[in-house]
One Martini backbone bead per residue (centre of mass of N, CA, C, O) as a GRO file, in nm:
protein
  213
    1UNK     BB    1  -1.398  -0.682  -3.566
    2UNK     BB    2  -1.210  -0.657  -3.817
    3UNK     BB    3  -1.223  -0.336  -3.811
    4UNK     BB    4  -1.123  -0.270  -3.512
    5UNK     BB    5  -0.839  -0.399  -3.494
    6UNK     BB    6  -0.668  -0.210  -3.681
    7UNK     BB    7  -0.739   0.053  -3.530
    8UNK     BB    8  -0.616  -0.035  -3.256
    9UNK     BB    9  -0.328  -0.077  -3.356
   10UNK     BB   10  -0.283   0.214  -3.455
   11UNK     BB   11  -0.332   0.350  -3.178
   12UNK     BB   12  -0.107   0.206  -3.022
   13UNK     BB   13   0.124   0.298  -3.207
   14UNK     BB   14   0.082   0.605  -3.161
   15UNK     BB   15   0.122   0.602  -2.855
   16UNK     BB   16   0.410   0.486  -2.861
   17UNK     BB   17   0.536   0.713  -3.027
   18UNK     BB   18   0.466   0.945  -2.832
   19UNK     BB   19   0.613   0.827  -2.585
   20UNK     BB   20   0.890   0.812  -2.722
   21UNK     BB   21   0.915   1.115  -2.780
   22UNK     BB   22   0.891   1.207  -2.485
   23UNK     BB   23   1.131   1.046  -2.381
   24UNK     BB   24   1.342   1.178  -2.566
   25UNK     BB   25   1.292   1.464  -2.465
   26UNK     BB   26   1.360   1.412  -2.167
   27UNK     BB   27   1.638   1.289  -2.216
   28UNK     BB   28   1.752   1.549  -2.358
   29UNK     BB   29   1.697   1.747  -2.093
   30UNK     BB   30   1.903   1.594  -1.941
   31UNK     BB   31   2.157   1.701  -1.697
   32UNK     BB   32   2.500   1.679  -1.609
   33UNK     BB   33   2.606   1.860  -1.337
   34UNK     BB   34   2.940   1.998  -1.311
   35UNK     BB   35   3.194   2.117  -1.066
   36UNK     BB   36   3.332   2.429  -0.922
   37UNK     BB   37   3.382   2.609  -0.616
   38UNK     BB   38   3.515   2.945  -0.586
   39UNK     BB   39   3.710   3.194  -0.513
   40UNK     BB   40   3.760   3.512  -0.654
   41UNK     BB   41   4.052   3.587  -0.523
   42UNK     BB   42   4.205   3.274  -0.469
   43UNK     BB   43   4.099   3.003  -0.591
   44UNK     BB   44   3.932   2.845  -0.368
   45UNK     BB   45   3.784   2.589  -0.243
   46UNK     BB   46   3.439   2.545  -0.142
   47UNK     BB   47   3.289   2.411   0.115
   48UNK     BB   48   2.955   2.351   0.172
   49UNK     BB   49   2.788   2.425  -0.076
   50UNK     BB   50   2.474   2.523  -0.168
   51UNK     BB   51   2.285   2.330  -0.419
   52UNK     BB   52   1.993   2.446  -0.589
   53UNK     BB   53   1.680   2.395  -0.730
   54UNK     BB   54   1.472   2.619  -0.828
   55UNK     BB   55   1.149   2.517  -0.715
   56UNK     BB   56   1.222   2.187  -0.615
   57UNK     BB   57   1.381   2.099  -0.341
   58UNK     BB   58   1.675   2.032  -0.460
   59UNK     BB   59   2.022   1.897  -0.399
   60UNK     BB   60   2.356   1.999  -0.297
   61UNK     BB   61   2.708   1.959  -0.209
   62UNK     BB   62   3.020   2.030  -0.151
   63UNK     BB   63   3.321   1.940  -0.107
   64UNK     BB   64   3.639   2.002   0.010
   65UNK     BB   65   3.710   2.112  -0.302
   66UNK     BB   66   3.423   2.217  -0.443
   67UNK     BB   67   3.285   1.970  -0.559
   68UNK     BB   68   3.019   1.881  -0.799
   69UNK     BB   69   2.696   1.691  -0.854
   70UNK     BB   70   2.402   1.717  -1.079
   71UNK     BB   71   2.069   1.670  -1.176
   72UNK     BB   72   1.923   1.835  -1.457
   73UNK     BB   73   1.755   2.078  -1.648
   74UNK     BB   74   1.683   2.250  -1.906
   75UNK     BB   75   1.642   2.580  -1.762
   76UNK     BB   76   1.744   2.570  -1.497
   77UNK     BB   77   1.787   2.708  -1.166
   78UNK     BB   78   2.090   2.774  -0.993
   79UNK     BB   79   2.179   2.786  -0.644
   80UNK     BB   80   2.436   2.960  -0.461
   81UNK     BB   81   2.519   2.891  -0.113
   82UNK     BB   82   2.700   3.070   0.158
   83UNK     BB   83   2.862   3.145   0.430
   84UNK     BB   84   3.008   3.465   0.349
   85UNK     BB   85   2.848   3.469   0.069
   86UNK     BB   86   2.729   3.552  -0.223
   87UNK     BB   87   2.476   3.479  -0.405
   88UNK     BB   88   2.403   3.251  -0.685
   89UNK     BB   89   2.260   3.259  -1.026
   90UNK     BB   90   2.202   2.982  -1.256
   91UNK     BB   91   2.141   2.908  -1.600
   92UNK     BB   92   2.050   2.658  -1.799
   93UNK     BB   93   2.088   2.596  -2.106
   94UNK     BB   94   1.881   2.490  -2.387
   95UNK     BB   95   2.138   2.457  -2.615
   96UNK     BB   96   2.258   2.192  -2.538
   97UNK     BB   97   2.501   1.958  -2.627
   98UNK     BB   98   2.386   1.712  -2.474
   99UNK     BB   99   2.428   1.572  -2.111
  100UNK     BB  100   2.661   1.787  -2.041
  101UNK     BB  101   2.776   2.020  -1.770
  102UNK     BB  102   3.011   2.272  -1.699
  103UNK     BB  103   3.137   2.454  -1.400
  104UNK     BB  104   3.278   2.773  -1.275
  105UNK     BB  105   3.220   2.901  -0.955
  106UNK     BB  106   3.222   3.227  -0.835
  107UNK     BB  107   3.275   3.375  -0.505
  108UNK     BB  108   3.184   3.643  -0.301
  109UNK     BB  109   3.257   3.816  -0.038
  110UNK     BB  110   3.052   3.894   0.247
  111UNK     BB  111   3.063   4.186   0.400
  112UNK     BB  112   3.058   4.249   0.758
  113UNK     BB  113   2.966   4.521   0.965
  114UNK     BB  114   3.044   4.582   1.284
  115UNK     BB  115   3.012   4.721   1.565
  116UNK     BB  116   3.175   4.897   1.782
  117UNK     BB  117   3.400   4.796   2.049
  118UNK     BB  118   3.444   4.901   2.386
  119UNK     BB  119   3.715   4.842   2.599
  120UNK     BB  120   3.712   4.836   2.948
  121UNK     BB  121   3.816   4.865   3.247
  122UNK     BB  122   3.791   4.778   3.554
  123UNK     BB  123   3.674   4.897   3.828
  124UNK     BB  124   3.720   5.014   4.114
  125UNK     BB  125   3.606   5.013   4.429
  126UNK     BB  126   3.560   5.321   4.449
  127UNK     BB  127   3.403   5.354   4.182
  128UNK     BB  128   3.176   5.157   4.244
  129UNK     BB  129   3.068   5.296   4.502
  130UNK     BB  130   3.009   5.569   4.372
  131UNK     BB  131   2.815   5.471   4.144
  132UNK     BB  132   2.615   5.319   4.326
  133UNK     BB  133   2.529   5.569   4.504
  134UNK     BB  134   2.460   5.756   4.227
  135UNK     BB  135   2.229   5.591   4.145
  136UNK     BB  136   1.929   5.625   3.964
  137UNK     BB  137   1.630   5.510   4.073
  138UNK     BB  138   1.344   5.434   3.960
  139UNK     BB  139   1.025   5.464   4.010
  140UNK     BB  140   0.764   5.313   4.124
  141UNK     BB  141   0.429   5.291   4.156
  142UNK     BB  142   0.422   5.351   4.462
  143UNK     BB  143   0.601   5.608   4.461
  144UNK     BB  144   0.428   5.770   4.261
  145UNK     BB  145   0.168   5.764   4.432
  146UNK     BB  146   0.288   5.900   4.683
  147UNK     BB  147   0.364   6.169   4.543
  148UNK     BB  148   0.073   6.236   4.430
  149UNK     BB  149  -0.053   6.217   4.750
  150UNK     BB  150   0.075   6.449   4.859
  151UNK     BB  151  -0.013   6.721   5.037
  152UNK     BB  152   0.169   6.942   4.917
  153UNK     BB  153   0.118   6.871   4.621
  154UNK     BB  154  -0.190   6.912   4.623
  155UNK     BB  155  -0.184   7.212   4.715
  156UNK     BB  156  -0.014   7.318   4.480
  157UNK     BB  157  -0.209   7.228   4.256
  158UNK     BB  158  -0.461   7.379   4.368
  159UNK     BB  159  -0.328   7.671   4.335
  160UNK     BB  160  -0.258   7.648   4.002
  161UNK     BB  161  -0.512   7.497   3.930
  162UNK     BB  162  -0.791   7.486   3.775
  163UNK     BB  163  -1.112   7.435   3.780
  164UNK     BB  164  -1.335   7.224   3.697
  165UNK     BB  165  -1.656   7.153   3.625
  166UNK     BB  166  -1.723   6.993   3.884
  167UNK     BB  167  -1.606   7.187   4.093
  168UNK     BB  168  -1.773   7.436   4.010
  169UNK     BB  169  -2.052   7.305   4.053
  170UNK     BB  170  -2.017   7.224   4.353
  171UNK     BB  171  -1.965   7.510   4.459
  172UNK     BB  172  -2.228   7.636   4.362
  173UNK     BB  173  -2.421   7.439   4.509
  174UNK     BB  174  -2.312   7.494   4.795
  175UNK     BB  175  -2.382   7.795   4.804
  176UNK     BB  176  -2.687   7.759   4.759
  177UNK     BB  177  -2.742   7.574   5.002
  178UNK     BB  178  -2.643   7.773   5.218
  179UNK     BB  179  -2.838   8.001   5.144
  180UNK     BB  180  -3.111   7.833   5.179
  181UNK     BB  181  -3.074   7.741   5.479
  182UNK     BB  182  -3.049   8.075   5.577
  183UNK     BB  183  -3.316   8.184   5.497
  184UNK     BB  184  -3.424   8.456   5.703
  185UNK     BB  185  -3.136   8.439   5.845
  186UNK     BB  186  -2.861   8.424   6.039
  187UNK     BB  187  -2.568   8.318   6.001
  188UNK     BB  188  -2.337   8.149   6.138
  189UNK     BB  189  -2.055   8.199   6.351
  190UNK     BB  190  -1.700   8.082   6.368
  191UNK     BB  191  -1.551   8.245   6.604
  192UNK     BB  192  -1.644   8.012   6.836
  193UNK     BB  193  -1.513   7.776   6.674
  194UNK     BB  194  -1.275   7.542   6.736
  195UNK     BB  195  -1.246   7.405   6.456
  196UNK     BB  196  -1.197   7.668   6.298
  197UNK     BB  197  -0.944   7.755   6.458
  198UNK     BB  198  -0.774   7.501   6.391
  199UNK     BB  199  -0.774   7.542   6.083
  200UNK     BB  200  -0.648   7.824   6.087
  201UNK     BB  201  -0.378   7.745   6.220
  202UNK     BB  202  -0.288   7.533   6.007
  203UNK     BB  203  -0.292   7.731   5.766
  204UNK     BB  204  -0.081   7.925   5.882
  205UNK     BB  205   0.153   7.718   5.900
  206UNK     BB  206   0.145   7.642   5.590
  207UNK     BB  207   0.096   7.921   5.418
  208UNK     BB  208  -0.188   8.004   5.280
  209UNK     BB  209  -0.154   8.341   5.333
  210UNK     BB  210   0.055   8.377   5.142
  211UNK     BB  211   0.218   8.516   4.896
  212UNK     BB  212   0.235   8.413   4.539
  213UNK     BB  213   0.469   8.613   4.416
   0.00000   0.00000   0.00000
């Protein structure tokens, strides 16, 4: 026990010295940063400028005269941001003597160019009625479907578009079925069929037999 006690006292003393040295080091790295933020062109104090320590999520803002004060560490990066001005990033030097550091930060106006706006006078009643009546309203789905299923449109498309594989196969199979149905006998003639004559007359009126040149 007599041997352990001196060693324990030495260990506690060493730990205290190390903690004291770390405390002195931390104390020496703490800096009271203060200063003023001003415009670069007119040297006017900028109020409500956001001053944050980058990466630490803490900061402050300037007062009505642009003055601020914040506690930082040596080597910290301080970011100055304000609406209408370009952001600035300042690094606190590590070789500062003492625990106070002052700065005068100038900020440049961030010019934003908006697209040109052309103001026109209100139209007269006659102009409004003319433009309203001449406005082309796009077709909705029902109107597009109605135009696509129109009889004349379908017949025009059928006349100019070639048959696809299914239509060609159905036509060929229909011809073969008709041929096999009347094999060995004379096929009936529709010259006396009233339905065939009615279809012929409707086709003639539609102009199906006209030259397509």
